[in-house]
N, C-alpha and C positions, 0 to 999 in steps of 0.2 A: 111336242119336241122329242123325240126319242133321247133322253138324255145322255145314256152313254156313249151313243154313236157321235153325238155332238161334242161332246168331252174329248172321247178318243181323236175324232176328226182334228180339233183346235190343236191338241197335245202333240200330234205329228207334225203340224206346221211349224217345225221350232231349228230348223238347221239354218246356218248364217246366210241370210239373204232372201230367206221365206219370208213371205207377206200373206198375213191373213185379212182377206176382206168381205166384209159382208156386202154382197151386191145389191142385193133386195130381203125383202122378207121370206125367210126359206132358203136364201141361196147364198151360200159361203164358199168361199175359193180359199187355196192355199196357192199362191202364185209364186212360184220357182224359178232363179235364173239358170239355165241349163249351161252344162258343162262347154269351153270356149269353140270346141270341136263341133257342138251338136249345134249351139249359135251359129258359127260360119254356115254350117250347111242348111241352117233353113233358112239364114237371109239370101244366100245365093241360088237355092232351091225354089223359093216362093219369093222370088224378086223384092226382099224387103228393103227399107228403108235402113238409114247408118243408125238404128236404133235396137239395142238388146233386146231379142224374142223372149218370151216368157211360157215357161211350161207351167200350165194350170191342172190342179185338181178339183174339182166342183162338187158339191154335195147342195142338192135340190131337195126340200123337203116339204110335202104336202098331206093333208089331213082329208082324211074322207071318211064319213060317216062313223068317227071316232078312231078309225085306224092309219097309222103313219105308213106314206109309201116314200121311200128315200131312191134317189138316183144318185149314183157317184158315177162322175164321167172325167174325161181326161182330154185335154188339147193341147196343143203349141198356139201360140197367138202370135202374129208376125206381123207389126207395122209395115203396111205399104208404102210406096213413097207418095202415095194421094193422101197420108196421112191418117186413113183407115185403118183399123185392124183386121187381119184376118185369120180366121179361127184354123187351124188344120185337125182334123182329126185321124188319128190312127189306132192300130189295133196291137196291141202288146199281152199276149198270155201271162206272163208273170204279173201285170199291174190287175189283170183282171182276177186273178186269181188272190193277189192281195186285197183288193176290195172285198171280195167274195169272203175272204176269212175276217176283216174288219167289221163287216156286217155279222156274220155268225157269232164274234167274240162278243158282239155286244148287244145279242140278243133278238138280230134279225134273220130273215131267210133271202136268200139269192134268188131272183126272178129269171136273171139270164133271158132276158126277152132280145 
């Protein structure tokens, strides 16, 4: 596990309402409550149930032949009226740049595939 990146990821999930969740071995999420206007948009746009949507930043780490491969991703999660969560992936250059800088600052290299 690349310790500097793991520590930086954990430390960045510290705003009020942020929840750090270890989903499985190698998968760590920072779950963030969106601002009210974004939450309303997500609920209306994606036919969500009356449950607050969540913005998720996820770090997935795998080891391959002694090398670590880390994937940083982000998405919104909207609970549907059926009770199942729907992931909505979106592209935001500012977040992509932030993640690339986080990787570089902790000794990694962004692949941008």
